[in-house]
C-alpha positions in Angstrom: 0.0 0.0 0.0 2.9 2.3 -0.7 1.3 3.9 -3.7 -1.4 6.5 -3.4 -4.9 4.9 -3.5 -8.5 5.9 -3.1 -11.0 3.7 -1.3 -14.8 3.8 -0.8 -16.0 1.4 1.9 -19.6 0.8 2.9 -20.8 -0.1 6.4 -17.9 1.5 8.3 -19.5 2.6 11.6 -18.6 -0.7 13.3 -17.2 -4.2 12.9 -15.1 -5.1 9.9 -15.9 -1.9 8.1 -14.5 0.2 10.9 -11.4 -2.0 11.1 -10.9 -1.6 7.4 -10.9 2.1 7.8 -8.6 2.0 10.9 -5.9 0.0 9.1 -6.1 2.0 5.9 -5.8 5.4 7.5 -2.5 4.4 9.2 -0.9 5.1 5.8 -0.7 8.7 4.4 -0.9 7.2 0.9 -4.6 6.3 1.3 -7.6 8.5 0.8 -10.6 6.7 2.4 -14.3 7.6 1.9 -16.0 5.8 4.7 -19.7 5.6 4.4 -22.4 4.8 6.9 -26.1 5.6 7.5 -25.6 8.3 10.1 -22.1 9.8 10.2 -23.1 12.0 13.2 -23.6 9.0 15.4 -20.5 7.1 14.1 -18.3 7.8 17.1 -15.6 5.2 16.1 -15.2 6.9 12.7 -15.1 10.3 14.1 -12.3 9.2 16.5 -10.3 7.7 13.6 -10.6 10.9 11.7 -9.0 12.9 14.5 -5.9 10.8 14.3 -5.7 9.6 10.7 -2.4 9.7 8.8 -4.3 9.2 5.6 -7.2 11.3 4.4 -10.5 10.2 5.9 -13.8 11.5 4.7 -17.1 10.3 6.1 -20.2 10.3 3.8 -23.8 9.4 4.5 -24.9 6.3 2.6 -27.7 3.7 3.2 -27.1 0.7 0.9 -30.8 -0.2 1.2 -32.0 3.2 -0.1 -31.7 3.9 -3.9 -31.9 7.6 -3.4 -29.2 7.6 -0.8 -26.9 5.6 -3.1 -27.4 8.1 -5.9 -27.0 11.1 -3.7 -23.7 9.9 -2.3 -22.0 10.2 -5.7 -21.7 14.0 -5.8 -19.8 14.4 -2.5 -17.5 11.6 -3.4 -16.7 13.2 -6.8 -16.0 16.5 -4.9 -13.7 14.6 -2.5 -11.7 12.8 -5.2 -11.5 15.8 -7.6 -9.6 14.7 -10.7 -8.8 11.3 -9.2 -10.7 8.1 -9.9 -11.7 5.4 -7.4 -9.2 2.5 -7.0 -11.3 0.3 -4.6 -15.0 0.0 -4.1 -15.4 -2.2 -1.0 -19.0 -3.4 -0.5 -18.9 -4.4 3.2 -22.3 -3.3 4.5 -24.9 -6.1 4.9 -27.7 -7.3 7.1 -28.4 -10.7 8.5 -31.8 -12.0 9.7 -30.2 -14.8 11.7 -31.0 -18.5 11.7 -34.2 -18.7 9.6 -34.9 -21.5 7.2 -36.2 -22.1 3.7 -39.7 -22.6 5.1 -39.7 -20.4 8.1 -38.8 -16.8 7.1 -40.2 -13.4 6.8 -41.1 -12.4 3.2 -40.7 -8.7 4.1 -37.3 -9.3 5.7 -36.2 -11.5 2.8 -36.8 -8.6 0.4 -35.1 -6.2 2.7 -32.0 -8.5 2.9 -31.9 -8.8 -0.9 -32.1 -5.0 -1.1 -29.2 -4.4 1.2 -27.0 -7.3 0.3 -27.5 -7.6 -3.4 -29.3 -4.6 -5.0 -27.3 -2.1 -3.0 -23.9 -3.4 -4.1 -25.1 -3.8 -7.6 -26.3 -0.2 -7.8 -23.2 1.1 -6.1 -21.0 -0.6 -8.7 -23.2 0.9 -11.4 -23.2 4.5 -10.2 -19.5 4.5 -9.3 -18.4 2.8 -12.5 -17.3 6.1 -14.1 -15.0 6.8 -11.1 -13.7 3.2 -11.1 -12.9 3.6 -14.8 -10.7 6.6 -13.9 -8.9 4.7 -11.1 -5.5 3.1 -11.3 -6.6 -0.2 -9.7 -10.3 -0.6 -10.6 -11.1 -3.1 -7.9 -14.6 -4.1 -6.6 -14.5 -6.2 -3.4 -17.9 -7.7 -2.5 -18.1 -9.1 1.1 -19.7 -12.5 1.0 -19.9 -15.5 3.4 -19.0 -19.2 3.5 -22.7 -19.7 4.0 -23.1 -18.6 0.3 -21.1 -21.7 -0.9 -23.2 -24.7 -1.9 -20.1 -26.9 -2.0 -19.2 -26.1 1.6 -22.7 -27.4 2.6 -23.6 -25.6 5.7 -27.1 -27.1 5.6 -30.4 -25.3 6.1 -29.3 -22.6 8.5 -29.4 -18.8 7.9 -31.4 -19.3 4.7 -32.3 -15.6 3.9 -28.7 -14.4 4.5 -27.2 -17.3 2.6 -29.5 -16.8 -0.4 -28.6 -13.1 -0.5 -24.9 -13.8 -0.4 -25.1 -16.5 -3.1 -26.8 -13.9 -5.3 -24.0 -11.5 -4.5 -21.5 -14.1 -5.7 -23.3 -14.4 -9.0 -23.5 -10.6 -9.4 -19.7 -10.4 -8.9 -19.1 -13.2 -11.4 -21.3 -11.3 -13.9 -19.4 -8.0 -13.2 -16.1 -9.7 -13.9 -17.4 -11.2 -17.2 -19.0 -7.9 -18.3 -15.9 -5.8 -17.6 -12.7 -7.7 -17.8 -10.8 -4.4 -17.4 -12.0 -4.4 -13.8 -11.0 -6.7 -10.9 -14.2 -7.9 -9.1 -14.2 -10.7 -6.6 -16.0 -11.9 -3.4 -14.4 -12.6 -0.1 -15.5 -14.5 3.0 -14.2 -12.7 6.1 -14.5 -15.8 8.2 -16.4 -16.0 11.5 -15.4 -12.7 13.0 -15.9 -11.3 16.5 -18.3 -8.5 15.6 -21.9 -7.6 16.5 -23.0 -9.9 13.6 -20.5 -12.7 14.3 -21.0 -12.7 18.1 -18.4 -13.2 20.9 -18.0 -16.9 20.2 -16.5 -16.2 16.7 -13.0 -17.5 16.0 -11.3 -14.5 14.2 -10.5 -11.0 15.5 -11.4 -8.1 13.2 -7.8 -7.0 12.8 -6.8 -10.4 11.6 -9.3 -10.8 8.8 -8.9 -7.2 7.7 -5.1 -7.4 7.4 -5.5 -10.5 5.3 -8.2 -9.0 3.2 -6.2 -5.9 2.4 -3.2 -8.0 1.4 -5.4 -9.7 -1.2 -7.1 -6.5 -2.3 -3.9 -4.6 -2.9 -2.2 -7.5 -4.8 -5.2 -8.8 -6.8 -4.8 -9.0 -10.6 -7.1 -9.9 -13.4 -6.5 -13.6 -12.5 -8.4 -13.1 -9.3 -11.5 -11.5 -11.0 -14.7 -13.4 -10.8 -13.5 -15.7 -8.0 -14.6 -16.5 -4.5 -11.9 -16.3 -1.7 -11.6 -16.8 2.0 -9.9 -14.0 3.9 -6.7 -16.1 3.9 -6.6 -15.9 0.1 -7.6 -19.5 -0.5 -10.2 -20.0 -3.2 -13.6 -21.3 -2.2 -15.8 -23.5 -4.3 -19.1 -21.9 -5.4 
């Protein structure tokens, strides 16, 4: 990460998103646009901004809201100026927990698909002109091992799993549609966050360090693929 780079990351007020920002802003070469639904209440982000070595900008963005996604573009363009966007990191997601294929909320299924699939899809669409101007042109979509059919996690977390499997296919389609971009999905592992719970096996700083190593070294050979945070490829 020695070269100057620009990053837009969603869902940065806590958890993995906040840790991504924390690690990136330790380098003065990074310009980070950290997005969240309510910047005024994002105390962790505000604290990072006060001590960041890199440039940190906080922008309001709700990935479940089409208007919010569109309205986020103008302030990001103003922040970047003549520069493009090197990394679009779709981290934000929601999880309805351990529902099943026959016991789920229709309303919450639609909400999950909106946040976990439609949001990242629209973000890639509206930020494509900035990615085209970037030096790296990388889209990282945060998925889950639960999205892998071959890993066979059974019937648990059906709504979340369906949404992340759809995100995987979206990423594959992005890679095929635009071979000049690098688009891949990554499973962060079972992480000790609000979503992962205290019993999780991986600390946020561990998964993020590994994720950033892959993001900053990824090439066209990585595009359209499914990885664990350790860089090992996962079967669809």
